[in-house]
C-alpha positions in Angstrom: 14.4 -11.7 17.3 10.7 -12.2 17.7 9.5 -14.2 20.9 8.4 -17.7 20.5 4.4 -18.3 20.6 2.3 -21.4 20.9 -1.5 -21.2 20.8 -4.1 -24.0 20.6 -7.4 -23.1 19.5 -10.4 -25.1 20.6 -13.4 -24.7 18.4 -16.9 -26.0 19.1 -18.4 -27.7 16.1 -21.6 -29.1 17.6 -24.9 -29.1 16.1 -26.0 -26.3 18.3 -23.6 -24.0 16.7 -25.5 -24.2 13.5 -28.6 -22.3 14.8 -29.1 -18.7 14.2 -29.6 -16.9 17.6 -30.7 -13.4 18.8 -31.7 -12.4 15.3 -28.5 -12.9 13.6 -28.4 -13.6 9.8 -25.7 -16.1 10.1 -25.2 -19.2 12.0 -23.5 -19.2 15.4 -20.4 -21.5 14.1 -20.1 -18.9 11.0 -20.1 -16.0 13.5 -17.5 -17.7 15.7 -15.1 -18.6 12.6 -14.9 -15.0 11.9 -12.5 -14.6 14.9 -10.9 -18.0 14.5 -10.1 -17.3 10.9 -8.7 -13.8 11.4 -6.4 -15.2 14.1 -5.2 -18.1 11.9 -4.6 -16.1 8.8 -2.7 -13.5 11.0 -0.4 -16.3 11.9 0.0 -17.6 8.4 0.7 -14.1 7.1 3.5 -13.3 9.6 5.4 -16.6 8.3 7.4 -17.2 11.4 8.5 -20.4 12.1 8.5 -19.7 15.9 4.6 -18.9 15.9 3.0 -22.3 16.3 -0.6 -22.9 16.1 -2.7 -25.9 16.8 -6.6 -26.4 16.3 -8.8 -28.9 18.1 -12.5 -29.6 17.3 -15.0 -29.9 20.0 -18.2 -32.0 19.8 -17.1 -33.4 16.1 -18.6 -36.3 14.6 -15.5 -38.3 15.1 -12.8 -38.9 17.7 -8.9 -38.4 16.9 -6.6 -37.6 20.1 -4.1 -38.8 22.2 -6.8 -40.0 24.8 -9.5 -41.5 22.2 -9.7 -44.7 24.0 -11.5 -43.1 27.1 -15.1 -42.2 27.0 -14.6 -38.8 28.3 -12.5 -37.8 25.5 -15.0 -38.8 22.7 -15.9 -36.2 19.9 -12.9 -34.4 20.3 -10.7 -34.4 17.2 -7.3 -32.7 16.9 -7.6 -31.2 13.4 -4.1 -29.5 13.2 -1.0 -30.5 15.4 0.9 -27.7 17.1 3.1 -26.5 14.4 3.8 -23.7 11.8 0.7 -23.1 10.1 0.7 -22.5 6.3 -1.7 -22.2 3.4 -2.3 -25.9 2.5 -3.2 -26.6 6.3 -5.6 -23.5 6.3 -7.4 -25.1 3.2 -7.7 -28.2 4.9 -9.2 -26.5 8.1 -11.7 -24.9 6.2 -13.1 -28.2 4.8 -12.8 -29.6 8.4 -14.2 -27.0 10.6 -18.0 -27.5 9.8 -21.0 -28.1 11.9 -21.3 -31.6 13.0 -24.4 -33.5 13.7 -23.7 -34.3 17.5 -24.2 -32.4 20.7 -21.8 -34.7 22.6 -18.5 -33.6 23.8 -16.9 -32.3 26.8 -15.0 -28.7 26.7 -13.1 -29.4 29.8 -11.7 -32.8 28.3 -10.8 -30.6 25.1 -8.8 -28.2 27.4 -6.8 -31.3 28.8 -5.7 -32.4 25.2 -4.6 -28.6 24.3 -2.5 -28.7 27.5 -0.9 -32.0 26.5 -0.2 -30.6 23.1 1.5 -27.6 24.4 3.4 -29.4 27.1 4.8 -32.2 24.6 5.9 -29.6 21.8 7.2 -26.7 24.1 8.6 -28.9 27.0 10.4 -26.4 29.1 11.5 -24.0 26.4 10.5 -20.3 26.8 7.5 -20.0 24.9 4.2 -17.6 25.0 1.6 -20.3 25.7 -2.1 -19.7 25.0 -5.3 -21.6 24.9 -8.3 -20.2 23.1 -11.8 -22.0 23.9 -14.7 -20.9 21.5 -17.9 -22.4 22.8 -21.6 -22.1 23.0 -21.4 -24.0 26.3 -24.7 -25.9 25.6 -23.4 -29.6 26.3 -22.4 -31.1 29.6 -19.1 -30.5 31.2 -17.2 -32.7 33.8 -16.3 -29.9 35.9 -15.2 -31.9 39.1 -11.4 -31.7 38.2 -11.0 -27.9 37.5 -8.6 -27.7 40.6 -6.0 -29.7 38.9 -6.7 -28.1 35.6 -6.0 -24.8 37.1 -2.8 -25.8 38.9 -1.7 -27.4 35.5 -2.2 -24.0 33.3 -0.3 -21.8 36.2 2.6 -24.5 36.4 3.1 -24.3 32.9 2.4 -20.6 32.3 -0.5 -21.0 29.8 -2.8 -18.1 29.2 -6.5 -19.1 28.9 -9.0 -17.2 26.8 -12.6 -18.4 26.9 -15.0 -16.7 24.3 -18.5 -17.7 24.4 -21.4 -17.4 22.0 -24.0 -14.9 23.8 -22.1 -15.1 27.2 -22.9 -12.4 29.7 -20.5 -9.6 30.1 -21.2 -6.6 32.4 -18.2 -4.6 31.2 -19.1 -5.0 27.4 -22.9 -4.3 28.3 -24.4 -7.6 27.2 -26.8 -10.2 28.8 -28.6 -12.9 27.2 -32.3 -13.2 28.2 -33.9 -16.6 28.9 -30.6 -18.6 29.2 -30.8 -22.2 29.1 -30.0 -24.0 32.2 -27.1 -26.1 31.4 -25.6 -23.1 29.7 -25.8 -20.9 32.5 -24.2 -23.5 34.7 -21.5 -24.1 32.0 -20.8 -20.3 31.6 -20.4 -19.8 35.4 -18.0 -22.7 35.6 -15.7 -21.3 32.8 -15.9 -17.9 34.4 -14.8 -19.3 37.6 -11.9 -21.4 35.9 -10.6 -18.2 34.1 -10.7 -16.3 37.6 -8.6 -18.9 39.2 -6.0 -19.2 36.6 -5.8 -15.4 35.8 -7.4 -16.0 32.4 -9.6 -13.9 30.0 -13.3 -14.8 30.2 -15.6 -12.8 27.6 -18.6 -12.7 25.2 -17.7 -13.4 21.4 -19.6 -10.5 20.4 -17.1 -8.1 21.7 -14.2 -10.2 20.2 -15.8 -10.1 16.7 -16.5 -6.4 17.1 -12.8 -5.5 17.9 -11.4 -7.7 14.7 -11.7 -4.3 12.7 -9.2 -2.7 15.1 -5.6 -3.0 13.5 -3.3 -4.7 16.2 -0.2 -2.8 16.6 2.9 -5.3 15.8 5.5 -5.4 18.6 9.2 -5.0 17.3 12.2 -5.8 19.1 14.5 -2.9 18.8 18.0 -3.7 16.9 20.9 -1.2 17.1 22.0 0.3 13.7 25.2 1.7 15.0 27.5 0.6 18.0 30.4 3.1 18.6 31.7 6.2 20.1 30.1 9.7 19.9 33.1 12.0 19.7 33.5 15.8 20.1 37.1 16.3 18.9 39.9 13.8 18.3 40.3 11.6 21.2 43.6 10.1 19.4 45.4 13.4 19.5 43.7 15.3 22.4 43.3 14.2 26.0 40.4 17.0 26.6 38.4 15.3 23.5 35.0 13.8 24.4 34.2 10.3 23.6 31.0 8.3 24.7 30.2 4.9 24.0 26.7 5.1 22.4 24.1 2.7 20.6 21.7 4.0 18.0 18.2 2.7 17.3 15.4 3.6 14.9 12.7 5.8 16.5 10.2 5.5 13.8 9.8 3.1 10.9 7.6 3.2 7.7 5.3 0.3 7.5 5.0 -1.0 4.0 2.1 -2.9 2.6 2.4 -6.4 1.6 3.9 -6.8 -1.7 2.6 -9.2 -4.3 4.6 -11.7 -5.9 4.8 -13.2 -9.6 4.1 -16.9 -10.2 3.1 -18.8 -13.3 1.2 -22.2 -13.4 3.6 -24.9 -14.1 3.5 -26.4 -17.3 4.5 -30.0 -16.3 1.3 -30.4 -14.1 -1.8 -31.8 -14.8 -5.0 -29.9 -13.9 -5.9 -32.4 -11.0 -2.5 -32.0 -9.4 -2.4 -28.4 -8.7 -3.2 -28.7 -5.2 -0.4 -31.1 -4.3 2.3 -30.0 -6.6 6.0 -29.5 -5.4 7.7 -26.1 -5.3 10.8 -27.5 -7.1 11.4 -26.0 -10.5 12.1 -28.0 -13.6 15.9 -27.6 -13.2 16.0 -28.7 -9.6 16.0 -25.3 -8.3 13.6 -24.3 -5.5 11.1 -21.6 -6.5 11.6 -18.5 -4.7 8.5 -17.4 -2.4 7.3 -21.1 -2.4 6.1 -22.7 0.8 8.7 -24.4 2.8 6.9 -27.7 3.3 6.9 -28.5 -0.5 3.5 -27.4 -1.5 2.9 -24.5 -3.9 -0.5 -25.0 -5.5 1.0 -26.0 -8.9 2.6 -22.4 -9.1 6.4 -21.6 -9.9 8.0 -18.3 -9.3 8.7 -16.1 -12.4 12.5 -15.8 -13.2 13.7 -12.6 -14.9 16.0 -13.3 -17.8 18.0 -10.4 -19.0 19.9 -10.3 -22.6 22.1 -7.7 -23.9 22.2 -6.9 -27.9 24.7 -4.8 -29.6 24.7 -3.6 -33.2 26.4 -6.1 -35.7 26.4 -5.7 -39.5 27.4 -9.5 -39.8 25.0 -11.1 -37.5 21.4 -11.9 -38.6 18.9 -9.1 -38.1 21.9 -6.8 -37.4 22.3 -7.5 -33.7 23.9 -10.1 -31.6 24.0 -11.2 -28.0 26.7 -10.5 -25.5 27.4 -11.7 -22.1 27.2 -9.3 -19.3 30.8 -9.9 -18.5 31.7 -8.4 -21.6 29.9 -5.0 -21.1 31.6 -2.1 -19.4 30.1 0.5 -17.2 29.1 3.8 -18.9 28.0 7.1 -16.9 25.5 9.4 -18.6 26.9 12.7 -19.2 24.2 14.8 -21.2 23.2 12.3 -23.9 26.7 10.7 -24.1 27.8 7.6 -22.4 31.1 8.0 -20.5 33.3 4.9 -19.9 35.2 4.4 -16.7 37.3 1.1 -16.6 37.1 -1.0 -13.4 40.7 0.0 -12.7 39.9 3.6 -12.5 36.9 3.0 -10.6 38.7 4.0 -7.2 38.9 7.4 -8.3 35.1 7.8 -8.0 35.0 6.3 -4.4 35.2 8.4 -1.3 37.1 6.4 1.3 35.6 6.6 4.6 35.6 4.9 8.1 32.9 4.5 10.6 32.5 7.5 13.2 29.9 10.1 14.8 31.6 13.3 15.3 30.2 16.3 16.6 31.4 19.2 14.2 29.3 22.1 15.6 26.3 23.5 17.4 23.2 25.5 16.2 20.5 27.5 17.9 17.3 25.6 18.4 15.2 28.6 17.0 17.4 28.8 13.8 16.5 25.1 12.9 13.7 24.7 10.3 11.5 21.5 10.3 11.5 21.3 6.6 15.3 20.3 6.7 14.5 16.9 8.1 15.5 14.4 5.3 15.1 11.0 7.0 13.3 9.2 9.7 14.2 9.7 13.4 16.7 7.9 15.2 17.6 7.9 19.2 20.9 7.5 20.7 21.5 6.1 24.1 24.3 4.9 26.0 25.7 1.1 26.1 23.9 -0.9 28.7 25.8 -1.2 31.9 28.1 1.6 31.1 27.6 4.3 33.9 30.6 6.4 33.0 29.1 6.8 29.4 25.5 7.5 30.9 26.8 10.3 33.0 28.8 11.7 30.1 25.7 11.5 27.7 23.5 12.9 30.3 25.7 16.1 30.8 25.7 16.6 27.0 21.9 16.3 26.8 21.3 18.7 29.8 23.7 21.1 28.3 21.8 21.3 25.0 18.6 21.4 26.6 19.3 24.4 28.9 21.2 26.2 26.2 18.4 25.5 23.8 20.9 24.1 21.3 21.1 21.3 18.8 24.4 19.6 17.9 25.5 19.0 14.4 27.5 15.7 13.6 29.0 13.8 10.7 27.8 10.2 10.8 29.3 7.2 8.8 27.7 4.1 9.6 30.3 1.7 8.2 33.7 1.7 6.2 33.5 3.1 2.6 29.8 4.5 2.8 29.0 8.1 2.1 29.1 10.4 5.1 26.0 12.1 6.3 25.3 15.3 8.3 22.7 14.9 11.0 21.3 17.0 13.8 21.2 15.8 17.4 18.2 17.0 19.6 18.0 16.6 23.4 15.1 14.6 24.9 14.3 14.8 28.6 11.6 12.8 30.3 11.3 11.7 34.0 12.8 8.5 33.6 14.3 8.4 30.3 16.9 10.8 28.3 18.4 10.5 24.8 19.4 12.2 21.7 17.3 12.2 18.5 19.2 12.4 15.1 17.7 13.4 11.7 19.6 13.7 8.6 20.4 17.3 7.1 20.5 18.2 3.5 23.8 19.2 1.7 23.7 22.2 -0.3 23.0 20.5 -3.4 19.9 18.8 -1.8 18.3 22.3 -1.4 16.1 23.7 -4.3 15.1 27.3 -4.0 12.0 28.4 -5.9 10.7 31.6 -6.3 6.8 32.2 -6.5 4.8 35.4 -7.4 3.5 37.4 -4.3 0.1 36.4 -3.0 -0.8 40.0 -2.0 0.0 42.1 -5.0 0.2 42.0 -8.5 3.4 43.3 -10.3 2.8 44.3 -14.0 5.4 44.0 -16.9 6.3 47.7 -16.2 6.9 47.2 -12.5 3.8 48.8 -11.4 2.6 47.2 -8.2 -1.3 46.6 -7.9 -3.1 46.0 -4.6 -6.5 45.7 -6.0 -6.9 43.1 -9.0 -9.2 40.4 -10.2 -6.8 38.0 -9.1 -6.4 39.3 -5.6 -9.0 38.6 -2.7 -10.7 41.5 -1.4 -11.4 42.2 2.1 -14.7 40.4 2.3 -13.3 37.3 0.9 -10.5 37.5 3.4 -12.8 38.1 6.2 -14.9 35.3 5.1 -12.3 32.8 4.5 -10.8 33.5 8.0 -14.1 32.7 9.7 -14.5 29.5 7.7 -11.0 28.4 8.8 -11.7 29.3 12.5 -15.0 27.3 12.3 -13.4 24.4 11.0 -11.4 23.7 14.5 -10.9 20.1 15.1 -9.3 20.3 18.5 -12.5 20.0 20.4 -14.6 17.7 17.9 -13.3 14.3 19.9 -14.9 12.3 22.4 -15.7 14.3 25.4 -14.4 17.6 23.7 -10.9 16.3 23.0 -8.8 16.2 19.9 -10.1 14.8 16.8 -8.3 12.2 14.8 -6.0 11.4 17.7 -2.8 9.9 15.8 -2.9 6.6 18.1 -6.6 6.1 16.7 -5.6 6.9 13.1 -4.5 4.1 10.8 -3.2 3.8 7.3 -6.1 2.6 5.3 -4.0 1.0 2.4 -1.9 -1.1 4.7 -4.7 -2.5 6.7 -7.3 -2.9 4.0 -4.8 -4.7 1.8 -4.1 -7.2 4.9 -8.0 -7.3 5.3 -8.5 -8.3 1.6 -5.6 -10.8 1.5 -6.9 -12.7 4.7 -10.6 -12.8 3.5 -9.4 -14.4 0.0 -7.3 -16.9 1.7 -10.5 -18.3 3.3 -13.0 -17.2 0.6 -11.3 -17.6 -2.6 -14.5 -17.2 -4.7 -16.2 -14.5 -2.6 -16.1 -10.7 -3.0 -13.9 -8.9 -0.8 -15.8 -7.4 2.3 -16.4 -3.6 2.8 -13.6 -1.8 4.7 -13.8 -1.8 8.4 -15.3 1.6 9.6 -12.4 2.4 11.9 -10.3 2.9 8.6 -12.6 5.2 6.8 -14.1 7.3 9.5 -11.4 10.0 9.4 -11.6 10.0 5.4 -14.6 12.2 5.4 -15.3 15.5 7.7 -17.7 15.1 10.7 -21.3 15.5 10.1 -21.5 18.0 12.9 -18.8 19.9 11.5 -20.4 20.4 8.2 -23.6 21.4 9.8 -21.8 24.0 12.0 -19.4 25.4 9.1 -22.4 25.8 6.5 -23.0 29.4 7.2 -19.5 30.4 6.7 -19.1 28.4 3.6 -22.1 30.0 2.0 -20.4 33.4 2.9 -17.3 32.3 1.2 -19.1 31.1 -2.0 -20.9 34.3 -2.0 -17.9 36.5 -1.5 -15.8 34.6 -4.2 -18.5 34.5 -6.7 -18.2 30.6 -7.2 -20.1 29.3 -10.0 -20.6 25.6 -11.2 -18.8 24.8 -14.1 -21.0 22.8 -16.4 -19.8 19.3 -17.4 -17.9 19.0 -20.7 -20.2 17.7 -23.4 -19.4 14.1 -24.8 -20.2 12.0 -27.5 -20.9 14.7 -30.0 -22.5 13.0 -33.1 -22.3 13.7 -36.8 -24.3 16.8 -37.7 -25.6 17.4 -34.0 -22.8 19.2 -32.7 -23.2 22.8 -31.3 -24.3 25.1 -34.0 -21.7 27.9 -35.0 -22.7 31.4 -34.2 -24.4 32.8 -37.1 -22.5 36.0 -38.6 -24.1 39.3 -39.1 -23.8 39.3 -42.6 -25.4 36.2 -43.2 -22.4 34.9 -45.1 -21.3 31.2 -44.6 -17.6 31.6 -44.7 -17.3 27.8 -44.1 -19.5 26.7 -47.0 -17.5 29.0 -49.4 -14.2 27.3 -48.2 -15.6 24.0 -48.8 -16.5 24.6 -52.3 -12.7 25.9 -53.2 -11.6 24.1 -56.1 -8.1 23.7 -54.8 -9.5 21.7 -51.9 -11.5 19.2 -53.8 -14.6 21.0 -55.2 -17.4 19.2 -53.2 -18.6 19.9 -49.7 -17.5 16.4 -48.5 -14.7 15.8 -51.1 -12.5 18.6 -49.3 -8.8 17.7 -49.0 -6.7 18.9 -46.0 -4.1 21.4 -47.0 -0.7 20.2 -45.2 -0.1 23.9 -44.4 -3.3 24.3 -42.4 -3.9 20.7 -41.4 -5.2 20.7 -38.0 -7.9 23.5 -38.4 -9.2 22.2 -41.5 -9.3 18.6 -39.9 -11.5 20.1 -37.3 -13.9 21.7 -39.8 -14.2 18.3 -41.6 -14.9 16.7 -38.2 -17.7 19.1 -37.3 -19.4 19.0 -40.8 -19.2 15.0 -40.9 -22.7 13.4 -41.4 -21.8 9.7 -40.9 -18.7 7.2 -40.0 -17.4 7.1 -43.5 -16.7 10.9 -43.4 -14.9 10.8 -40.0 -12.6 8.0 -41.4 -11.9 9.9 -44.4 -10.9 13.0 -42.2 -8.6 10.8 -39.9 -6.9 9.0 -42.9 -6.2 12.5 -44.5 -4.7 13.7 -41.4 -2.9 10.7 -40.8 -1.2 10.9 -44.1 -0.2 14.5 -43.5 1.3 13.4 -40.2 3.3 10.6 -42.1 4.8 13.2 -44.4 5.9 15.5 -41.5 7.5 12.7 -40.0 9.1 11.2 -43.2 10.3 14.6 -44.7 11.4 16.0 -40.9 15.1 17.2 -40.8 16.3 15.4 -37.4 13.2 16.2 -35.0 12.2 19.5 -36.6 8.9 18.1 -37.7 8.1 15.9 -34.8 6.2 18.7 -32.9 3.7 19.1 -35.3 2.9 15.6 -35.9 2.6 14.9 -32.1 0.3 17.7 -31.9 -1.8 16.6 -34.9 -1.9 13.2 -33.3 -3.2 14.6 -30.2 -5.9 16.4 -31.7 -7.2 13.7 -33.7 -7.3 11.6 -30.6 -9.3 14.3 -28.4 -11.9 14.8 -31.4 -12.4 11.0 -32.0 -12.7 10.6 -28.1 -15.4 13.2 -28.1 -17.2 11.5 -31.1 -17.0 8.1 -29.3 -15.4 6.7 -32.5 -12.4 5.1 -31.1 -11.9 2.9 -34.4 -11.3 5.9 -36.6 -8.5 6.9 -34.6 -6.9 3.5 -33.7 -6.5 2.4 -37.1 -4.6 5.4 -38.1 -2.2 5.3 -35.2 -1.9 1.4 -35.7 -0.5 2.0 -39.2 1.5 4.9 -38.1 3.3 2.7 -35.4 3.9 0.1 -38.0 5.6 2.3 -40.4 7.7 4.1 -37.7 9.0 1.3 -36.1 9.6 -0.5 -39.4 11.7 2.2 -41.0 9.3 3.2 -43.6 9.2 7.0 -42.9 12.8 8.0 -43.8 14.7 5.7 -41.9 15.2 5.6 -38.0 12.2 7.6 -36.2 12.4 5.9 -32.9 12.6 9.4 -31.2 9.3 10.3 -32.7 7.7 7.3 -31.2 9.3 8.1 -27.9 7.4 11.3 -28.0 4.5 9.6 -28.7 4.7 7.4 -25.8 5.8 10.4 -23.5 2.6 12.2 -24.7 0.4 8.9 -23.9 -0.9 9.1 -27.4 -1.5 5.4 -27.6 -4.8 3.7 -28.5 -8.2 5.1 -27.2 -9.2 2.6 -24.4 -12.6 1.4 -23.7 -12.4 3.3 -20.5 -12.1 6.5 -22.3 -14.9 5.9 -25.0 -17.2 3.4 -26.3 -15.7 0.6 -28.4 -12.1 1.3 -27.5 -9.1 -1.1 -26.8 -8.4 -3.2 -23.9 -6.1 -1.9 -21.2 -3.5 -4.6 -21.7 -3.6 -4.0 -25.4 -3.1 -0.2 -24.7 -0.2 -0.8 -22.6 1.4 -3.4 -25.1 0.8 -0.9 -28.0 3.1 1.7 -26.3 6.0 -0.5 -25.8 8.8 0.0 -28.3 9.9 -3.1 -30.0 
């Protein structure tokens, strides 16, 4: 269970925060809000009811707090009471946290208000309590009672964090020149307050610069298994070994935040969207909706599944059936094999929980590629000294003999058994066993590849020198290139480059960054990714310069040549001229005048026996768009005949190949319409049964080959992405 937290943010909204200091393009307030929004959106993203947050506005135009009747507490507004923060409150704060028109307001009084909020909400319960004060310290402060405030902060275990706009910080290396006298005095007082209560005092520049560093999420370990680790059968033999253990995950895969599907509620007016309830029309609560009853006029998408079976008497030849009327079928080849529920027990392997050592293996014989799962660690139950001594003996025995244990593991009853390897781990103050799942024989796939250092001919002759084999010069050049790319000393102060602890997942943290930015600025483009996420996505500049000589040698030894880009957008009559024969005889012109093919140059008909080559010839000689459309139409008719007169699927291969060639040629010609018209008509006839009955298998082959519509991303004038996806779906 995650720990409870209660944080109050005090944000200075005075008129001086609207200035642009020290050459910044944004105002001091906007700069400060980068830090505040990052913290608040992180709290919202966690979605924890035990993570409470409150916001107090300092130097606001109005006054609204528990002590608003006293003069010292004027221009302090509680914008968000201490509680769970959700998106509706975040949008409300976006409208309220703006620069005011006043300079009056006491930061010390705002601290008192924040302390009262925490004490009233948390009482004596166990919370991690924190107050974050963000100000430019340019208004008068009542610093006479700082001693009592320090005592109260210590009494209630409240951590204080003070971040100042352009505050001096020797550790960070920042000092503001020509500082205002009032600001210097207030800054010194706040610094002394943080020292007295063991708080944190810093400059805002450092806090904003560190926003790009992903924060490690602390996770409380939860045991995945609690029982005994056995060696032998303790129920039958007194000499068997049984140790009370607990199993915890050692590594876990962090997944990026997933998206949810919502629709706009049909019963909401346009102006009611921001205050809609989350209850769906049938009184059921929308899945994923906000717990306080607001969901911005959205309703969760619900999936409805219907089952159809063939029925000649039903309208359309199919009827709906309930799921309860269906039986399970297991695929065996292309046949569905039915097993009734009464016979399901035959397919189940009865097991009971257990962790049994079944053997040992030499450490040097174990290959790392056999690991099939994330790692877990095994320790003894807390407070069990006898088990600790026994497990420690086993760990040291495995370590001294350089061996691993192999165990059979069943986590809970009626689950399939797994075979795991147990590796010892010994540290000065910690000992444990690491376990990883091993593959069964069925999990291992053996592949044979041709050797890389020789070529074996069909007759069995072995060639050591061949055009596909590297020569000695290339091997030496490549060896030097690999040696020159050593990263072990490219880090800071000659250390390792790309240390794992400083390498973060770009996908995981980039998605989180964009989500948080869009929550606060819904109409703005996402910001650029943080530099810390992309710095290892490209090789270091100094390494590129260092290895250029070795790279040039490899290019020369391998005779690397740049491949010219593929010519695109061939136009009618502008294609590459065919090589001229030595006899000056134009064979293509003679074939075009063949009376069996239509007589005229452009009236030529495609022969079904040689359709694809003749289609390419027509495309090459086309002079305008109608010629291309005529060629595609002729080939389309031939493809339809191949499908119509196909015995089974014997003609599907030729039809699919013809469709592929037509798609490639029209893509190069940038004439998507000519191809799309043909394939649309073909789809309608195939799915409508107009090509000799049921031809769904042919359309399946078209879908597998991705021979749908030409899209706009592939050539000019193509179909849209959504239209292309919908076209390939079987109806």
